[in-house]
C-alpha positions as CSV (number, residue, x, y, z in Angstrom):
1,X,-1.5,-20.6,7.3
2,X,0.5,-22.0,4.5
3,X,4.3,-22.4,4.7
4,X,4.7,-19.8,2.0
5,X,2.7,-17.3,4.1
6,X,4.7,-18.2,7.2
7,X,7.9,-17.5,5.3
8,X,6.6,-14.1,4.1
9,X,5.5,-13.2,7.7
10,X,9.0,-14.1,9.0
11,X,10.7,-12.1,6.2
12,X,8.5,-9.1,6.9
13,X,9.3,-9.3,10.6
14,X,13.1,-9.2,9.7
15,X,12.6,-6.2,7.5
16,X,10.5,-4.4,10.1
17,X,13.0,-4.9,12.9
18,X,16.4,-5.0,11.2
19,X,15.9,-3.6,7.7
20,X,16.0,-5.2,4.3
21,X,19.8,-5.5,4.3
22,X,19.4,-8.0,7.2
23,X,17.0,-10.2,5.3
24,X,18.5,-13.5,4.3
25,X,16.9,-16.8,3.3
26,X,18.6,-18.3,6.4
27,X,17.1,-15.7,8.7
28,X,13.6,-16.1,7.2
29,X,13.9,-19.8,7.6
30,X,15.0,-19.5,11.2
31,X,12.1,-17.2,12.1
32,X,9.6,-19.3,10.2
33,X,10.8,-22.4,12.0
34,X,11.6,-24.3,8.8
35,X,14.7,-25.4,7.0
36,X,16.5,-23.2,4.4
37,X,15.5,-25.9,1.9
38,X,11.9,-25.3,2.8
39,X,12.3,-21.6,2.0
40,X,14.1,-22.4,-1.3
41,X,11.2,-24.6,-2.3
42,X,8.9,-21.6,-2.2
43,X,11.4,-18.8,-3.0
44,X,14.4,-19.5,-5.2
45,X,16.3,-16.4,-4.1
46,X,16.1,-13.4,-1.8
47,X,14.8,-11.3,-4.7
48,X,11.9,-13.8,-5.2
49,X,11.1,-13.6,-1.5
50,X,11.1,-9.8,-1.7
51,X,8.8,-10.0,-4.7
52,X,6.5,-12.2,-2.6
53,X,6.5,-9.7,0.2
54,X,5.8,-6.8,-2.2
55,X,2.9,-8.9,-3.7
56,X,1.5,-9.5,-0.2
57,X,1.5,-5.8,0.7
58,X,0.0,-4.9,-2.7
59,X,-2.7,-7.5,-2.3
60,X,-3.6,-6.2,1.2
61,X,-3.8,-2.6,-0.1
62,X,-6.0,-3.7,-3.0
63,X,-8.3,-5.6,-0.7
64,X,-8.6,-2.6,1.6
65,X,-9.3,-0.3,-1.3
66,X,-12.0,-2.7,-2.6
67,X,-13.6,-2.7,0.9
68,X,-13.7,1.1,0.9
69,X,-15.1,1.1,-2.7
70,X,-17.9,-1.3,-1.6
71,X,-18.9,1.1,1.2
72,X,-18.9,4.2,-0.9
73,X,-22.0,5.6,-2.6
74,X,-22.0,4.9,-6.4
75,X,-21.1,7.7,-8.7
76,X,-18.2,9.2,-10.5
77,X,-14.8,8.9,-9.1
78,X,-15.8,6.1,-6.8
79,X,-12.4,4.3,-7.2
80,X,-10.5,7.5,-6.7
81,X,-12.6,8.3,-3.5
82,X,-11.8,4.7,-2.3
83,X,-8.1,5.4,-2.9
84,X,-8.3,8.5,-0.8
85,X,-10.1,6.6,2.0
86,X,-7.5,3.8,1.8
87,X,-4.6,6.4,1.9
88,X,-5.9,7.7,5.2
89,X,-6.9,4.3,6.7
90,X,-4.7,3.5,9.7
91,X,-5.0,-0.2,8.7
92,X,-3.5,0.4,5.3
93,X,-0.4,-1.6,4.4
94,X,1.2,1.7,3.3
95,X,1.6,2.5,7.1
96,X,3.7,-0.7,7.5
97,X,7.3,0.1,8.2
98,X,8.3,-2.8,5.9
99,X,7.1,-0.7,3.0
100,X,9.9,1.8,3.3
101,X,12.5,-1.0,3.4
102,X,10.9,-2.7,0.4
103,X,10.8,0.6,-1.5
104,X,14.6,0.9,-0.9
105,X,15.1,-2.7,-2.3
106,X,13.0,-1.9,-5.3
107,X,14.9,1.3,-6.0
108,X,18.2,-0.7,-6.1
109,X,16.7,-3.5,-8.1
110,X,13.8,-2.4,-10.3
111,X,13.0,-6.0,-11.3
112,X,11.5,-6.4,-7.8
113,X,8.6,-4.2,-8.9
114,X,7.1,-6.9,-11.1
115,X,4.4,-8.0,-8.6
116,X,3.2,-4.4,-8.5
117,X,2.9,-3.8,-12.3
118,X,-0.5,-5.6,-12.7
119,X,-1.9,-4.0,-9.5
120,X,-0.8,-0.5,-10.6
121,X,-2.2,-1.1,-14.1
122,X,-5.6,-2.3,-12.7
123,X,-5.8,0.6,-10.2
124,X,-5.2,3.2,-12.9
125,X,-7.6,1.6,-15.3
126,X,-10.3,1.7,-12.6
127,X,-9.6,5.2,-11.7
128,X,-9.9,6.5,-15.2
129,X,-12.9,4.3,-16.2
130,X,-15.3,5.7,-13.5
131,X,-14.2,9.3,-13.7
132,X,-15.6,12.1,-15.8
133,X,-12.2,13.7,-15.7
134,X,-9.6,10.9,-15.8
135,X,-6.6,13.3,-15.6
136,X,-8.0,14.8,-12.4
137,X,-8.5,11.3,-10.9
138,X,-4.9,10.4,-11.8
139,X,-3.7,13.7,-10.3
140,X,-5.4,12.8,-7.0
141,X,-3.9,9.3,-7.1
142,X,-0.5,10.7,-7.6
143,X,-1.0,13.1,-4.7
144,X,-1.9,10.1,-2.5
145,X,1.3,8.4,-3.6
146,X,3.2,11.6,-2.7
147,X,1.6,11.7,0.8
148,X,2.7,8.1,1.3
149,X,6.3,9.0,0.3
150,X,6.3,11.9,2.7
151,X,5.1,9.6,5.5
152,X,7.8,7.0,4.6
153,X,10.6,9.6,5.1
154,X,8.9,11.3,8.1
155,X,8.8,14.6,6.2
156,X,8.7,17.5,8.6
157,X,6.8,19.5,5.9
158,X,3.8,17.2,5.9
159,X,2.2,17.3,9.3
160,X,-1.2,15.9,10.2
161,X,-3.0,19.2,9.7
162,X,-1.6,19.5,6.1
163,X,-2.4,15.8,5.4
164,X,-6.0,16.2,6.4
165,X,-6.2,19.5,4.4
166,X,-5.0,17.6,1.3
167,X,-7.5,14.8,1.9
168,X,-10.3,17.4,2.0
169,X,-9.1,19.1,-1.1
170,X,-8.7,15.7,-2.9
171,X,-12.3,14.8,-2.0
172,X,-13.5,18.2,-3.1
173,X,-11.8,17.7,-6.5
174,X,-13.5,14.3,-6.8
175,X,-16.9,15.9,-6.2
176,X,-17.2,15.0,-2.5
177,X,-17.1,18.3,-0.6
178,X,-16.3,18.7,3.0
179,X,-19.8,17.8,3.9
180,X,-19.5,14.3,2.4
181,X,-18.1,11.7,4.8
182,X,-15.8,8.9,3.7
183,X,-15.5,5.7,5.7
184,X,-12.1,6.8,7.0
185,X,-13.5,10.1,8.2
186,X,-16.6,8.5,9.7
187,X,-14.5,6.1,11.7
188,X,-12.2,8.8,12.9
189,X,-15.0,11.1,14.0
190,X,-16.6,8.2,15.9
191,X,-13.6,7.9,18.2
């Protein structure tokens, strides 16, 4: 593992256990077992480190979505169906507690969202390119974002039964009725 990745791992650990406010370059250096100068070589500021963390989580999410896409049957809305599968995958980076803290950091400093801009643009282009109804595919994507936000704030309104119902409705809208199995559902039913 590269020094840069070790620093990001250490920073994510700080954010997961103590929150983003506790993240400092000194603390990331201490946990990574390197000097502060070593951290500064890779990240010129705390904001640059947070951008690196955001880019890491976004890349992991994109890789997982690609894996779901590769397993799904070809056809319309394949990227949107992959997004739904990713949204319900327990291994998704969106289930990482660091995501909530990083979202708070982004809300207070919008320039931190830069690493996500290309990822978001690519995702929306894919969604609309393989859909017969791009607006509907975007609607499903926005619903998945909404589910993620409800999970982040531990919404009492969005219990597991409602989440699963929304997944079924999203897949129905995408042309995959309740009889069609996504990889996430298949894995879940095999347990």
